[in-house]
C-alpha positions as CSV (number, residue, x, y, z in Angstrom):
1,M,119.8,111.9,54.9
2,N,117.3,111.8,57.8
3,V,120.1,110.1,59.7
4,L,122.2,113.1,59.6
5,A,119.7,115.2,61.4
6,Y,120.1,112.9,64.3
7,L,124.0,112.2,64.1
8,I,125.1,115.7,63.7
9,P,123.3,117.1,67.0
10,I,124.5,114.1,68.9
11,S,128.1,114.3,67.8
12,L,128.1,118.1,68.7
13,V,126.6,117.3,72.1
14,L,129.3,114.6,72.8
15,G,132.1,116.9,71.7
16,G,130.8,119.7,73.7
17,I,130.7,117.4,76.8
18,G,134.3,116.2,76.0
19,L,135.4,119.8,75.7
20,I,133.9,120.8,79.1
21,F,135.5,117.8,80.8
22,F,139.0,118.7,79.4
23,V,138.6,122.3,80.4
24,Y,137.5,121.1,84.0
25,T,140.6,118.9,84.3
26,V,142.9,121.7,83.2
27,K,141.3,124.2,85.6
28,S,141.6,121.6,88.4
29,R,145.4,121.4,87.6
30,Q,145.4,117.5,87.0
31,Y,148.1,117.8,84.5
32,D,150.6,119.8,86.6
33,D,153.6,117.9,87.8
34,P,156.4,120.3,89.1
35,E,158.1,117.9,91.4
36,G,158.2,115.1,88.6
37,D,160.0,117.5,86.2
38,A,162.5,118.5,88.9
39,R,163.4,114.8,89.8
40,R,163.6,113.8,86.0
41,I,166.2,116.5,85.4
42,L,168.5,115.1,88.0
43,S,167.8,111.4,87.1
44,D,170.2,109.2,85.0
45,E,167.5,106.7,84.2
46,Y,166.5,108.5,80.9
47,D,170.0,109.0,79.3
48,D,170.1,109.3,75.5
49,Q,173.4,107.5,75.4
50,P,173.5,103.7,75.2
51,K,175.1,102.0,78.1
52,Q,178.6,100.5,77.3
53,D,179.3,96.9,78.6
């Protein structure tokens, strides 16, 4: 039971660090890709229909 006294705070600290880094990446707009979306709409590379031979 004494191990839980160490593991719970360690896991909370690591989870908090991960959350802080995730919020930082969202605020620094690392997940935005407006140009890629515009190009994928016009591209034939990702068609859902199979090619006929």
